[in-house]
N, CA, C, O and the ligand as a Tripos MOL2 file, in Angstrom:
@<TRIPOS>MOLECULE
protein
  301   299    76     0     0
PROTEIN
NO_CHARGES

@<TRIPOS>ATOM
      1 N           0.8490   -1.2090    0.0000 N.3       1 MET1
      2 CA          0.0000    0.0000    0.0000 C.3       1 MET1
      3 C           0.8780    1.2490    0.0000 C.2       1 MET1
      4 O           1.9650    1.2680    0.5770 O.2       1 MET1
      5 N           0.3800    2.2830   -0.6580 N.am      2 ASN2
      6 CA          1.1980    3.5000   -0.7370 C.3       2 ASN2
      7 C           1.0570    4.3590    0.5150 C.2       2 ASN2
      8 O           0.1020    4.2200    1.2800 O.2       2 ASN2
      9 N           2.0260    5.2470    0.7050 N.am      3 MET3
     10 CA          2.0530    6.0920    1.8940 C.3       3 MET3
     11 C           1.2460    7.3500    1.6440 C.2       3 MET3
     12 O           1.7740    8.3560    1.1720 O.2       3 MET3
     13 N          -0.0180    7.2880    1.9600 N.am      4 THR4
     14 CA         -0.8350    8.4750    1.7660 C.3       4 THR4
     15 C          -0.6510    9.4320    2.9410 C.2       4 THR4
     16 O          -0.1230    9.0750    3.9940 O.2       4 THR4
     17 N          -1.1000   10.6330    2.7190 N.am      5 PHE5
     18 CA         -0.9830   11.6870    3.7390 C.3       5 PHE5
     19 C          -1.6330   11.2620    5.0490 C.2       5 PHE5
     20 O          -1.0460   11.4230    6.1190 O.2       5 PHE5
     21 N          -2.8410   10.7210    4.9650 N.am      6 GLU6
     22 CA         -3.5760   10.3270    6.1780 C.3       6 GLU6
     23 C          -2.8730    9.1950    6.9200 C.2       6 GLU6
     24 O          -2.8400    9.1880    8.1500 O.2       6 GLU6
     25 N          -2.3190    8.2530    6.1930 N.am      7 ARG7
     26 CA         -1.6560    7.1160    6.8330 C.3       7 ARG7
     27 C          -0.4300    7.5570    7.6100 C.2       7 ARG7
     28 O          -0.2120    7.1250    8.7410 O.2       7 ARG7
     29 N           0.3650    8.4170    7.0000 N.am      8 VAL8
     30 CA          1.5720    8.9050    7.6840 C.3       8 VAL8
     31 C           1.1890    9.7090    8.9210 C.2       8 VAL8
     32 O           1.8370    9.6200    9.9640 O.2       8 VAL8
     33 N           0.1350   10.4870    8.7860 N.am      9 LYS9
     34 CA         -0.3240   11.2960    9.9130 C.3       9 LYS9
     35 C          -0.7120   10.4010   11.0940 C.2       9 LYS9
     36 O          -0.4580   10.7330   12.2520 O.2       9 LYS9
     37 N          -1.3270    9.2730   10.7780 N.am     10 LYS10
     38 CA         -1.7370    8.3500   11.8290 C.3      10 LYS10
     39 C          -0.5100    7.7180   12.5130 C.2      10 LYS10
     40 O          -0.4890    7.5110   13.7260 O.2      10 LYS10
     41 N           0.4900    7.4260   11.7060 N.am     11 GLN11
     42 CA          1.7030    6.8010   12.2320 C.3      11 GLN11
     43 C           2.4110    7.6850   13.2390 C.2      11 GLN11
     44 O           2.9550    7.1880   14.2240 O.2      11 GLN11
     45 N           2.4120    8.9970   13.0050 N.am     12 ILE12
     46 CA          3.1400    9.9010   13.8980 C.3      12 ILE12
     47 C           2.1980   10.6310   14.8450 C.2      12 ILE12
     48 O           2.5520   11.6650   15.4110 O.2      12 ILE12
     49 N           0.9990   10.0880   15.0130 N.am     13 ALA13
     50 CA         -0.0300   10.7550   15.8160 C.3      13 ALA13
     51 C           0.4170   11.0090   17.2530 C.2      13 ALA13
     52 O          -0.0170   11.9790   17.8730 O.2      13 ALA13
     53 N           1.2790   10.1440   17.7860 N.am     14 GLY14
     54 CA          1.7150   10.2800   19.1650 C.3      14 GLY14
     55 C           2.7470   11.3660   19.3920 C.2      14 GLY14
     56 O           3.0880   11.6620   20.5370 O.2      14 GLY14
     57 N           3.2570   11.9710   18.3110 N.am     15 LYS15
     58 CA          4.2910   12.9970   18.4370 C.3      15 LYS15
     59 C           3.7900   14.3220   17.8930 C.2      15 LYS15
     60 O           3.9210   14.6030   16.7020 O.2      15 LYS15
     61 N           3.2170   15.1360   18.7700 N.am     16 PRO16
     62 CA          2.5360   16.3680   18.3590 C.3      16 PRO16
     63 C           3.3800   17.3190   17.5180 C.2      16 PRO16
     64 O           2.9030   17.8490   16.5140 O.2      16 PRO16
     65 N           4.6360   17.5390   17.9230 N.am     17 GLU17
     66 CA          5.4240   18.5140   17.1580 C.3      17 GLU17
     67 C           5.7700   17.9630   15.7760 C.2      17 GLU17
     68 O           5.9120   18.7120   14.8100 O.2      17 GLU17
     69 N           5.9000   16.6690   15.7070 N.am     18 LYS18
     70 CA          6.1540   16.0460   14.4120 C.3      18 LYS18
     71 C           4.9260   16.1600   13.5120 C.2      18 LYS18
     72 O           5.0360   16.4040   12.3100 O.2      18 LYS18
     73 N           3.7620   15.9790   14.1150 N.am     19 VAL19
     74 CA          2.5100   16.0910   13.3530 C.3      19 VAL19
     75 C           2.3480   17.5040   12.8070 C.2      19 VAL19
     76 O           1.9820   17.6930   11.6470 O.2      19 VAL19
     77 N           2.6250   18.4980   13.6590 N.am     20 ALA20
     78 CA          2.5020   19.8890   13.2470 C.3      20 ALA20
     79 C           3.4080   20.1940   12.0610 C.2      20 ALA20
     80 O           2.9960   20.8460   11.1010 O.2      20 ALA20
     81 N           4.6490   19.7140   12.1400 N.am     21 ARG21
     82 CA          5.5950   19.9140   11.0440 C.3      21 ARG21
     83 C           5.1340   19.1970    9.7830 C.2      21 ARG21
     84 O           5.2270   19.7190    8.6720 O.2      21 ARG21
     85 N           4.6340   17.9860    9.9940 N.am     22 TYR22
     86 CA          4.1960   17.1930    8.8560 C.3      22 TYR22
     87 C           3.0550   17.8900    8.1180 C.2      22 TYR22
     88 O           3.0410   17.9410    6.8890 O.2      22 TYR22
     89 N           2.1040   18.4230    8.8750 N.am     23 ILE23
     90 CA          0.9690   19.1090    8.2640 C.3      23 ILE23
     91 C           1.4320   20.3620    7.5290 C.2      23 ILE23
     92 O           0.9680   20.6670    6.4300 O.2      23 ILE23
     93 N           2.3610   21.0820    8.1640 N.am     24 LYS24
     94 CA          2.8380   22.3210    7.5570 C.3      24 LYS24
     95 C           3.5400   22.0710    6.2150 C.2      24 LYS24
     96 O           3.3200   22.8020    5.2500 O.2      24 LYS24
     97 N           4.3750   21.0470    6.1650 N.am     25 PHE25
     98 CA          5.2060   20.8770    4.9730 C.3      25 PHE25
     99 C           4.6950   19.8470    3.9780 C.2      25 PHE25
    100 O           5.1000   19.8670    2.8160 O.2      25 PHE25
    101 N           3.8240   18.9580    4.4010 N.am     26 CYS26
    102 CA          3.4290   17.8690    3.5080 C.3      26 CYS26
    103 C           1.9790   17.8730    3.0770 C.2      26 CYS26
    104 O           1.5630   16.9760    2.3430 O.2      26 CYS26
    105 N           1.1870   18.8580    3.5080 N.am     27 SER27
    106 CA         -0.2010   18.8710    3.0610 C.3      27 SER27
    107 C          -0.2770   19.1930    1.5720 C.2      27 SER27
    108 O           0.6000   19.8430    1.0030 O.2      27 SER27
    109 N          -1.3540   18.7160    0.9670 N.am     28 ALA28
    110 CA         -1.5520   19.0340   -0.4350 C.3      28 ALA28
    111 C          -1.8550   20.5140   -0.5800 C.2      28 ALA28
    112 O          -2.5710   21.1040    0.2290 O.2      28 ALA28
    113 N          -1.2980   21.0970   -1.6230 N.am     29 LYS29
    114 CA         -1.4640   22.5090   -1.8880 C.3      29 LYS29
    115 C          -2.9010   22.8030   -2.3130 C.2      29 LYS29
    116 O          -3.4980   22.0280   -3.0610 O.2      29 LYS29
    117 N          -3.4560   23.9120   -1.8440 N.am     30 LYS30
    118 CA         -4.7560   24.3460   -2.3500 C.3      30 LYS30
    119 C          -4.5450   24.9760   -3.7200 C.2      30 LYS30
    120 O          -3.7470   25.9000   -3.8780 O.2      30 LYS30
    121 N          -5.2690   24.4640   -4.7020 N.am     31 ARG31
    122 CA         -5.0550   24.9430   -6.0650 C.3      31 ARG31
    123 C          -6.2640   25.6800   -6.6070 C.2      31 ARG31
    124 O          -7.4080   25.3650   -6.2790 O.2      31 ARG31
    125 N          -5.9870   26.6690   -7.4440 N.am     32 LYS32
    126 CA         -7.0710   27.4460   -8.0390 C.3      32 LYS32
    127 C          -7.4150   26.9000   -9.4150 C.2      32 LYS32
    128 O          -8.5540   27.0190   -9.8670 O.2      32 LYS32
    129 N          -6.4500   26.3130  -10.0700 N.am     33 TYR33
    130 CA         -6.7010   25.8170  -11.4210 C.3      33 TYR33
    131 C          -5.8840   24.5430  -11.6390 C.2      33 TYR33
    132 O          -5.0350   24.1870  -10.8220 O.2      33 TYR33
    133 N          -6.1510   23.8760  -12.7380 N.am     34 GLY34
    134 CA         -5.4020   22.6630  -13.0480 C.3      34 GLY34
    135 C          -6.2280   21.4160  -12.8340 C.2      34 GLY34
    136 O          -7.3820   21.4640  -12.4080 O.2      34 GLY34
    137 N          -5.6040   20.3080  -13.1420 N.am     35 LYS35
    138 CA         -6.2380   18.9990  -13.1090 C.3      35 LYS35
    139 C          -6.8130   18.6550  -11.7330 C.2      35 LYS35
    140 O          -7.9070   18.1010  -11.6260 O.2      35 LYS35
    141 N          -6.0700   18.9880  -10.7000 N.am     36 ALA36
    142 CA         -6.4450   18.5740   -9.3460 C.3      36 ALA36
    143 C          -7.7090   19.2660   -8.8510 C.2      36 ALA36
    144 O          -8.3260   18.8080   -7.8900 O.2      36 ALA36
    145 N          -8.0990   20.3580   -9.4900 N.am     37 VAL37
    146 CA         -9.2690   21.1070   -9.0470 C.3      37 VAL37
    147 C         -10.5520   20.4840   -9.6000 C.2      37 VAL37
    148 O         -11.5680   20.3880   -8.9120 O.2      37 VAL37
    149 N         -10.4710   20.0690  -10.8490 N.am     38 LYS38
    150 CA        -11.6570   19.5760  -11.5320 C.3      38 LYS38
    151 C         -11.9060   18.1030  -11.2140 C.2      38 LYS38
    152 O         -11.0440   17.2510  -11.4310 O.2      38 LYS38
    153 N         -13.0890   17.8270  -10.7020 N.am     39 ARG39
    154 CA        -13.4490   16.4530  -10.4050 C.3      39 ARG39
    155 C         -14.8560   16.1720  -10.9170 C.2      39 ARG39
    156 O         -15.6770   17.0750  -11.0780 O.2      39 ARG39
    157 N         -15.1030   14.8950  -11.1660 N.am     40 CYS40
    158 CA        -16.4340   14.4950  -11.5850 C.3      40 CYS40
    159 C         -17.4120   14.7570  -10.4420 C.2      40 CYS40
    160 O         -17.1250   14.4310   -9.2900 O.2      40 CYS40
    161 N         -18.5640   15.3450  -10.7590 N.am     41 ARG41
    162 CA        -19.5230   15.6880   -9.6970 C.3      41 ARG41
    163 C         -20.2170   14.4620   -9.1310 C.2      41 ARG41
    164 O         -20.7820   14.5090   -8.0380 O.2      41 ARG41
    165 N         -20.1760   13.3670   -9.8730 N.am     42 LYS42
    166 CA        -20.8680   12.1700   -9.3980 C.3      42 LYS42
    167 C         -19.9320   11.2330   -8.6250 C.2      42 LYS42
    168 O         -20.2340   10.8290   -7.5020 O.2      42 LYS42
    169 N         -18.7940   10.8960   -9.2400 N.am     43 CYS43
    170 CA        -17.9390    9.8920   -8.6100 C.3      43 CYS43
    171 C         -16.6250   10.4660   -8.1030 C.2      43 CYS43
    172 O         -15.8820    9.7720   -7.4080 O.2      43 CYS43
    173 N         -16.3190   11.7210   -8.4340 N.am     44 GLY44
    174 CA        -15.1000   12.3300   -7.9160 C.3      44 GLY44
    175 C         -13.8440   12.0070   -8.6970 C.2      44 GLY44
    176 O         -12.7530   12.4300   -8.3140 O.2      44 GLY44
    177 N         -13.9770   11.2710   -9.7790 N.am     45 ARG45
    178 CA        -12.8370   10.9300  -10.6130 C.3      45 ARG45
    179 C         -12.2350   12.1850  -11.2320 C.2      45 ARG45
    180 O         -12.9460   13.1530  -11.5020 O.2      45 ARG45
    181 N         -10.9200   12.1680  -11.4570 N.am     46 ARG46
    182 CA        -10.2760   13.3430  -12.0280 C.3      46 ARG46
    183 C         -10.0170   13.2010  -13.5290 C.2      46 ARG46
    184 O          -9.8780   14.1980  -14.2380 O.2      46 ARG46
    185 N          -9.9550   11.9810  -13.9960 N.am     47 GLY47
    186 CA         -9.6030   11.7550  -15.3950 C.3      47 GLY47
    187 C         -10.8160   11.7780  -16.2970 C.2      47 GLY47
    188 O         -11.9400   11.5410  -15.8540 O.2      47 GLY47
    189 N         -10.5810   12.0650  -17.5650 N.am     48 GLY48
    190 CA        -11.6240   11.9680  -18.5890 C.3      48 GLY48
    191 C         -12.8470   12.8020  -18.3050 C.2      48 GLY48
    192 O         -13.9750   12.3230  -18.4220 O.2      48 GLY48
    193 N         -12.6330   14.0390  -17.9340 N.am     49 LEU49
    194 CA        -13.7430   14.8980  -17.5450 C.3      49 LEU49
    195 C         -14.4260   15.5400  -18.7490 C.2      49 LEU49
    196 O         -13.7590   16.0020  -19.6750 O.2      49 LEU49
    197 N         -15.7560   15.5670  -18.7320 N.am     50 VAL50
    198 CA        -16.5040   16.2950  -19.7610 C.3      50 VAL50
    199 C         -16.9060   17.6310  -19.1700 C.2      50 VAL50
    200 O         -17.8540   17.7290  -18.3920 O.2      50 VAL50
    201 N         -16.1660   18.6510  -19.5550 N.am     51 ASN51
    202 CA        -16.3860   19.9760  -18.9850 C.3      51 ASN51
    203 C         -17.3250   20.8220  -19.8410 C.2      51 ASN51
    204 O         -17.8050   21.8770  -19.4250 O.2      51 ASN51
    205 N         -17.5660   20.3240  -21.0400 N.am     52 LYS52
    206 CA        -18.3810   21.0610  -21.9990 C.3      52 LYS52
    207 C         -19.7720   21.3160  -21.4260 C.2      52 LYS52
    208 O         -20.3120   20.4660  -20.7190 O.2      52 LYS52
    209 N         -20.3540   22.4650  -21.7190 N.am     53 TYR53
    210 CA        -21.6690   22.9030  -21.2430 C.3      53 TYR53
    211 C         -21.7470   22.8930  -19.7170 C.2      53 TYR53
    212 O         -22.8430   22.8440  -19.1590 O.2      53 TYR53
    213 N         -20.5870   22.9400  -19.0270 N.am     54 GLY54
    214 CA        -20.5740   22.9120  -17.5650 C.3      54 GLY54
    215 C         -21.0720   21.6050  -16.9790 C.2      54 GLY54
    216 O         -21.6370   21.5900  -15.8850 O.2      54 GLY54
    217 N         -20.8720   20.5200  -17.6860 N.am     55 LEU55
    218 CA        -21.3820   19.2240  -17.2330 C.3      55 LEU55
    219 C         -20.6350   18.7030  -16.0080 C.2      55 LEU55
    220 O         -21.2400   18.2670  -15.0280 O.2      55 LEU55
    221 N         -19.3070   18.7610  -16.0870 N.am     56 ARG56
    222 CA        -18.4430   18.2700  -15.0180 C.3      56 ARG56
    223 C         -18.7090   16.8130  -14.6170 C.2      56 ARG56
    224 O         -18.6150   16.4590  -13.4420 O.2      56 ARG56
    225 N         -19.0350   15.9930  -15.5830 N.am     57 TYR57
    226 CA        -19.0900   14.5500  -15.3730 C.3      57 TYR57
    227 C         -17.8490   13.9280  -15.9850 C.2      57 TYR57
    228 O         -17.3330   14.4360  -16.9810 O.2      57 TYR57
    229 N         -17.3590   12.8380  -15.4080 N.am     58 CYS58
    230 CA        -16.3030   12.1080  -16.0970 C.3      58 CYS58
    231 C         -16.9580   11.3320  -17.2350 C.2      58 CYS58
    232 O         -18.1810   11.1980  -17.2800 O.2      58 CYS58
    233 N         -16.1430   10.8240  -18.1490 N.am     59 ARG59
    234 CA        -16.7160   10.1940  -19.3370 C.3      59 ARG59
    235 C         -17.5420    8.9600  -18.9870 C.2      59 ARG59
    236 O         -18.4990    8.6320  -19.6880 O.2      59 ARG59
    237 N         -17.1760    8.2790  -17.9100 N.am     60 GLN60
    238 CA        -17.9250    7.0920  -17.5040 C.3      60 GLN60
    239 C         -19.3130    7.4760  -17.0000 C.2      60 GLN60
    240 O         -20.3120    6.8660  -17.3810 O.2      60 GLN60
    241 N         -19.3650    8.4960  -16.1370 N.am     61 CYS61
    242 CA        -20.6510    8.9290  -15.6010 C.3      61 CYS61
    243 C         -21.4750    9.6210  -16.6700 C.2      61 CYS61
    244 O         -22.7000    9.5050  -16.6890 O.2      61 CYS61
    245 N         -20.8080   10.3390  -17.5590 N.am     62 PHE62
    246 CA        -21.5250   11.0030  -18.6380 C.3      62 PHE62
    247 C         -22.2740    9.9740  -19.4690 C.2      62 PHE62
    248 O         -23.4020   10.2110  -19.9010 O.2      62 PHE62
    249 N         -21.6450    8.8480  -19.6860 N.am     63 ARG63
    250 CA        -22.2480    7.7780  -20.4760 C.3      63 ARG63
    251 C         -23.5430    7.2960  -19.8150 C.2      63 ARG63
    252 O         -24.5270    6.9940  -20.4890 O.2      63 ARG63
    253 N         -23.5170    7.2330  -18.4740 N.am     64 GLU64
    254 CA        -24.7050    6.7910  -17.7520 C.3      64 GLU64
    255 C         -25.7780    7.8800  -17.6880 C.2      64 GLU64
    256 O         -26.9700    7.5860  -17.7660 O.2      64 GLU64
    257 N         -25.3550    9.1170  -17.5460 N.am     65 GLU65
    258 CA        -26.2970   10.2070  -17.3060 C.3      65 GLU65
    259 C         -26.7990   10.8700  -18.5810 C.2      65 GLU65
    260 O         -27.8430   11.5220  -18.5790 O.2      65 GLU65
    261 N         -26.0600   10.7020  -19.6620 N.am     66 ALA66
    262 CA        -26.3190   11.4770  -20.8840 C.3      66 ALA66
    263 C         -27.7780   11.4290  -21.3190 C.2      66 ALA66
    264 O         -28.3710   12.4600  -21.6380 O.2      66 ALA66
    265 N         -28.3440   10.2520  -21.3330 N.am     67 GLU67
    266 CA        -29.7240   10.0950  -21.7990 C.3      67 GLU67
    267 C         -30.6970   10.8780  -20.9180 C.2      67 GLU67
    268 O         -31.6110   11.5340  -21.4160 O.2      67 GLU67
    269 N         -30.4870   10.7990  -19.6090 N.am     68 LYS68
    270 CA        -31.3550   11.5240  -18.6600 C.3      68 LYS68
    271 C         -31.2710   13.0280  -18.8590 C.2      68 LYS68
    272 O         -32.2400   13.7550  -18.6420 O.2      68 LYS68
    273 N         -30.0880   13.4850  -19.2780 N.am     69 LEU69
    274 CA        -29.8800   14.9140  -19.4560 C.3      69 LEU69
    275 C         -30.4130   15.3960  -20.8010 C.2      69 LEU69
    276 O         -30.4010   16.5940  -21.0850 O.2      69 LEU69
    277 N         -30.8700   14.4810  -21.6100 N.am     70 GLY70
    278 CA        -31.4460   14.8730  -22.8810 C.3      70 GLY70
    279 C         -30.5120   14.7160  -24.0660 C.2      70 GLY70
    280 O         -30.8160   15.2110  -25.1510 O.2      70 GLY70
    281 N         -29.3910   14.0420  -23.8910 N.am     71 PHE71
    282 CA        -28.4980   13.7830  -25.0100 C.3      71 PHE71
    283 C         -28.9900   12.5830  -25.7880 C.2      71 PHE71
    284 O         -29.4310   11.5960  -25.1990 O.2      71 PHE71
    285 N         -28.9180   12.6570  -27.1100 N.am     72 ARG72
    286 CA        -29.3260   11.5500  -27.9650 C.3      72 ARG72
    287 C         -28.1220   11.0430  -28.7440 C.2      72 ARG72
    288 O         -27.1850   11.7810  -29.0480 O.2      72 ARG72
    289 N         -28.1850    9.7750  -29.0480 N.am     73 LYS73
    290 CA        -27.1190    9.1940  -29.8860 C.3      73 LYS73
    291 C         -27.4470    9.3860  -31.3540 C.2      73 LYS73
    292 O         -28.5650    9.1240  -31.7980 O.2      73 LYS73
    293 N         -26.4680    9.8400  -32.0860 N.am     74 TYR74
    294 CA        -26.6210    9.9470  -33.5480 C.3      74 TYR74
    295 C         -25.4920    9.1850  -34.2150 C.2      74 TYR74
    296 O         -24.3660    9.1670  -33.7190 O.2      74 TYR74
    297 N         -25.7860    8.5800  -35.2990 N.am     75 GLY75
    298 CA        -24.7490    7.8800  -36.0850 C.3      75 GLY75
    299 C         -24.2190    6.6290  -35.4490 C.2      75 GLY75
    300 O         -23.3500    5.9670  -36.0180 O.2      75 GLY75
    301 ZN        -17.8170   10.2000  -12.6540 Zn       76 ZN76
@<TRIPOS>BOND
     1     1     2 1
     2     2     3 1
     3     3     4 2
     4     3     5 am
     5     5     6 1
     6     6     7 1
     7     7     8 2
     8     7     9 am
     9     9    10 1
    10    10    11 1
    11    11    12 2
    12    11    13 am
    13    13    14 1
    14    14    15 1
    15    15    16 2
    16    15    17 am
    17    17    18 1
    18    18    19 1
    19    19    20 2
    20    19    21 am
    21    21    22 1
    22    22    23 1
    23    23    24 2
    24    23    25 am
    25    25    26 1
    26    26    27 1
    27    27    28 2
    28    27    29 am
    29    29    30 1
    30    30    31 1
    31    31    32 2
    32    31    33 am
    33    33    34 1
    34    34    35 1
    35    35    36 2
    36    35    37 am
    37    37    38 1
    38    38    39 1
    39    39    40 2
    40    39    41 am
    41    41    42 1
    42    42    43 1
    43    43    44 2
    44    43    45 am
    45    45    46 1
    46    46    47 1
    47    47    48 2
    48    47    49 am
    49    49    50 1
    50    50    51 1
    51    51    52 2
    52    51    53 am
    53    53    54 1
    54    54    55 1
    55    55    56 2
    56    55    57 am
    57    57    58 1
    58    58    59 1
    59    59    60 2
    60    59    61 am
    61    61    62 1
    62    62    63 1
    63    63    64 2
    64    63    65 am
    65    65    66 1
    66    66    67 1
    67    67    68 2
    68    67    69 am
    69    69    70 1
    70    70    71 1
    71    71    72 2
    72    71    73 am
    73    73    74 1
    74    74    75 1
    75    75    76 2
    76    75    77 am
    77    77    78 1
    78    78    79 1
    79    79    80 2
    80    79    81 am
    81    81    82 1
    82    82    83 1
    83    83    84 2
    84    83    85 am
    85    85    86 1
    86    86    87 1
    87    87    88 2
    88    87    89 am
    89    89    90 1
    90    90    91 1
    91    91    92 2
    92    91    93 am
    93    93    94 1
    94    94    95 1
    95    95    96 2
    96    95    97 am
    97    97    98 1
    98    98    99 1
    99    99   100 2
   100    99   101 am
   101   101   102 1
   102   102   103 1
   103   103   104 2
   104   103   105 am
   105   105   106 1
   106   106   107 1
   107   107   108 2
   108   107   109 am
   109   109   110 1
   110   110   111 1
   111   111   112 2
   112   111   113 am
   113   113   114 1
   114   114   115 1
   115   115   116 2
   116   115   117 am
   117   117   118 1
   118   118   119 1
   119   119   120 2
   120   119   121 am
   121   121   122 1
   122   122   123 1
   123   123   124 2
   124   123   125 am
   125   125   126 1
   126   126   127 1
   127   127   128 2
   128   127   129 am
   129   129   130 1
   130   130   131 1
   131   131   132 2
   132   131   133 am
   133   133   134 1
   134   134   135 1
   135   135   136 2
   136   135   137 am
   137   137   138 1
   138   138   139 1
   139   139   140 2
   140   139   141 am
   141   141   142 1
   142   142   143 1
   143   143   144 2
   144   143   145 am
   145   145   146 1
   146   146   147 1
   147   147   148 2
   148   147   149 am
   149   149   150 1
   150   150   151 1
   151   151   152 2
   152   151   153 am
   153   153   154 1
   154   154   155 1
   155   155   156 2
   156   155   157 am
   157   157   158 1
   158   158   159 1
   159   159   160 2
   160   159   161 am
   161   161   162 1
   162   162   163 1
   163   163   164 2
   164   163   165 am
   165   165   166 1
   166   166   167 1
   167   167   168 2
   168   167   169 am
   169   169   170 1
   170   170   171 1
   171   171   172 2
   172   171   173 am
   173   173   174 1
   174   174   175 1
   175   175   176 2
   176   175   177 am
   177   177   178 1
   178   178   179 1
   179   179   180 2
   180   179   181 am
   181   181   182 1
   182   182   183 1
   183   183   184 2
   184   183   185 am
   185   185   186 1
   186   186   187 1
   187   187   188 2
   188   187   189 am
   189   189   190 1
   190   190   191 1
   191   191   192 2
   192   191   193 am
   193   193   194 1
   194   194   195 1
   195   195   196 2
   196   195   197 am
   197   197   198 1
   198   198   199 1
   199   199   200 2
   200   199   201 am
   201   201   202 1
   202   202   203 1
   203   203   204 2
   204   203   205 am
   205   205   206 1
   206   206   207 1
   207   207   208 2
   208   207   209 am
   209   209   210 1
   210   210   211 1
   211   211   212 2
   212   211   213 am
   213   213   214 1
   214   214   215 1
   215   215   216 2
   216   215   217 am
   217   217   218 1
   218   218   219 1
   219   219   220 2
   220   219   221 am
   221   221   222 1
   222   222   223 1
   223   223   224 2
   224   223   225 am
   225   225   226 1
   226   226   227 1
   227   227   228 2
   228   227   229 am
   229   229   230 1
   230   230   231 1
   231   231   232 2
   232   231   233 am
   233   233   234 1
   234   234   235 1
   235   235   236 2
   236   235   237 am
   237   237   238 1
   238   238   239 1
   239   239   240 2
   240   239   241 am
   241   241   242 1
   242   242   243 1
   243   243   244 2
   244   243   245 am
   245   245   246 1
   246   246   247 1
   247   247   248 2
   248   247   249 am
   249   249   250 1
   250   250   251 1
   251   251   252 2
   252   251   253 am
   253   253   254 1
   254   254   255 1
   255   255   256 2
   256   255   257 am
   257   257   258 1
   258   258   259 1
   259   259   260 2
   260   259   261 am
   261   261   262 1
   262   262   263 1
   263   263   264 2
   264   263   265 am
   265   265   266 1
   266   266   267 1
   267   267   268 2
   268   267   269 am
   269   269   270 1
   270   270   271 1
   271   271   272 2
   272   271   273 am
   273   273   274 1
   274   274   275 1
   275   275   276 2
   276   275   277 am
   277   277   278 1
   278   278   279 1
   279   279   280 2
   280   279   281 am
   281   281   282 1
   282   282   283 1
   283   283   284 2
   284   283   285 am
   285   285   286 1
   286   286   287 1
   287   287   288 2
   288   287   289 am
   289   289   290 1
   290   290   291 1
   291   291   292 2
   292   291   293 am
   293   293   294 1
   294   294   295 1
   295   295   296 2
   296   295   297 am
   297   297   298 1
   298   298   299 1
   299   299   300 2
@<TRIPOS>SUBSTRUCTURE
     1 MET1         2 RESIDUE 1 A MET
     2 ASN2         6 RESIDUE 1 A ASN
     3 MET3        10 RESIDUE 1 A MET
     4 THR4        14 RESIDUE 1 A THR
     5 PHE5        18 RESIDUE 1 A PHE
     6 GLU6        22 RESIDUE 1 A GLU
     7 ARG7        26 RESIDUE 1 A ARG
     8 VAL8        30 RESIDUE 1 A VAL
     9 LYS9        34 RESIDUE 1 A LYS
    10 LYS10       38 RESIDUE 1 A LYS
    11 GLN11       42 RESIDUE 1 A GLN
    12 ILE12       46 RESIDUE 1 A ILE
    13 ALA13       50 RESIDUE 1 A ALA
    14 GLY14       54 RESIDUE 1 A GLY
    15 LYS15       58 RESIDUE 1 A LYS
    16 PRO16       62 RESIDUE 1 A PRO
    17 GLU17       66 RESIDUE 1 A GLU
    18 LYS18       70 RESIDUE 1 A LYS
    19 VAL19       74 RESIDUE 1 A VAL
    20 ALA20       78 RESIDUE 1 A ALA
    21 ARG21       82 RESIDUE 1 A ARG
    22 TYR22       86 RESIDUE 1 A TYR
    23 ILE23       90 RESIDUE 1 A ILE
    24 LYS24       94 RESIDUE 1 A LYS
    25 PHE25       98 RESIDUE 1 A PHE
    26 CYS26      102 RESIDUE 1 A CYS
    27 SER27      106 RESIDUE 1 A SER
    28 ALA28      110 RESIDUE 1 A ALA
    29 LYS29      114 RESIDUE 1 A LYS
    30 LYS30      118 RESIDUE 1 A LYS
    31 ARG31      122 RESIDUE 1 A ARG
    32 LYS32      126 RESIDUE 1 A LYS
    33 TYR33      130 RESIDUE 1 A TYR
    34 GLY34      134 RESIDUE 1 A GLY
    35 LYS35      138 RESIDUE 1 A LYS
    36 ALA36      142 RESIDUE 1 A ALA
    37 VAL37      146 RESIDUE 1 A VAL
    38 LYS38      150 RESIDUE 1 A LYS
    39 ARG39      154 RESIDUE 1 A ARG
    40 CYS40      158 RESIDUE 1 A CYS
    41 ARG41      162 RESIDUE 1 A ARG
    42 LYS42      166 RESIDUE 1 A LYS
    43 CYS43      170 RESIDUE 1 A CYS
    44 GLY44      174 RESIDUE 1 A GLY
    45 ARG45      178 RESIDUE 1 A ARG
    46 ARG46      182 RESIDUE 1 A ARG
    47 GLY47      186 RESIDUE 1 A GLY
    48 GLY48      190 RESIDUE 1 A GLY
    49 LEU49      194 RESIDUE 1 A LEU
    50 VAL50      198 RESIDUE 1 A VAL
    51 ASN51      202 RESIDUE 1 A ASN
    52 LYS52      206 RESIDUE 1 A LYS
    53 TYR53      210 RESIDUE 1 A TYR
    54 GLY54      214 RESIDUE 1 A GLY
    55 LEU55      218 RESIDUE 1 A LEU
    56 ARG56      222 RESIDUE 1 A ARG
    57 TYR57      226 RESIDUE 1 A TYR
    58 CYS58      230 RESIDUE 1 A CYS
    59 ARG59      234 RESIDUE 1 A ARG
    60 GLN60      238 RESIDUE 1 A GLN
    61 CYS61      242 RESIDUE 1 A CYS
    62 PHE62      246 RESIDUE 1 A PHE
    63 ARG63      250 RESIDUE 1 A ARG
    64 GLU64      254 RESIDUE 1 A GLU
    65 GLU65      258 RESIDUE 1 A GLU
    66 ALA66      262 RESIDUE 1 A ALA
    67 GLU67      266 RESIDUE 1 A GLU
    68 LYS68      270 RESIDUE 1 A LYS
    69 LEU69      274 RESIDUE 1 A LEU
    70 GLY70      278 RESIDUE 1 A GLY
    71 PHE71      282 RESIDUE 1 A PHE
    72 ARG72      286 RESIDUE 1 A ARG
    73 LYS73      290 RESIDUE 1 A LYS
    74 TYR74      294 RESIDUE 1 A TYR
    75 GLY75      298 RESIDUE 1 A GLY
    76 ZN76       301 GROUP 0 **** ****
């Protein structure tokens, strides 16, 4: 398993000053733009996003939702 932020935080939970340092230097950056900001509104996936018309669905969810939203298949 990979070392995620939460897992490491749990490992050093007993050492307060270490935790404080860890949070200060290792937290994920808050971003205003870029890939990490945009997520699928249904499943939270970051890849394959359909941003057109402000849909914000990933391509997998778009496939499921498209018909309900009024999209029709042509060709
Ligand atoms: Zn999705």
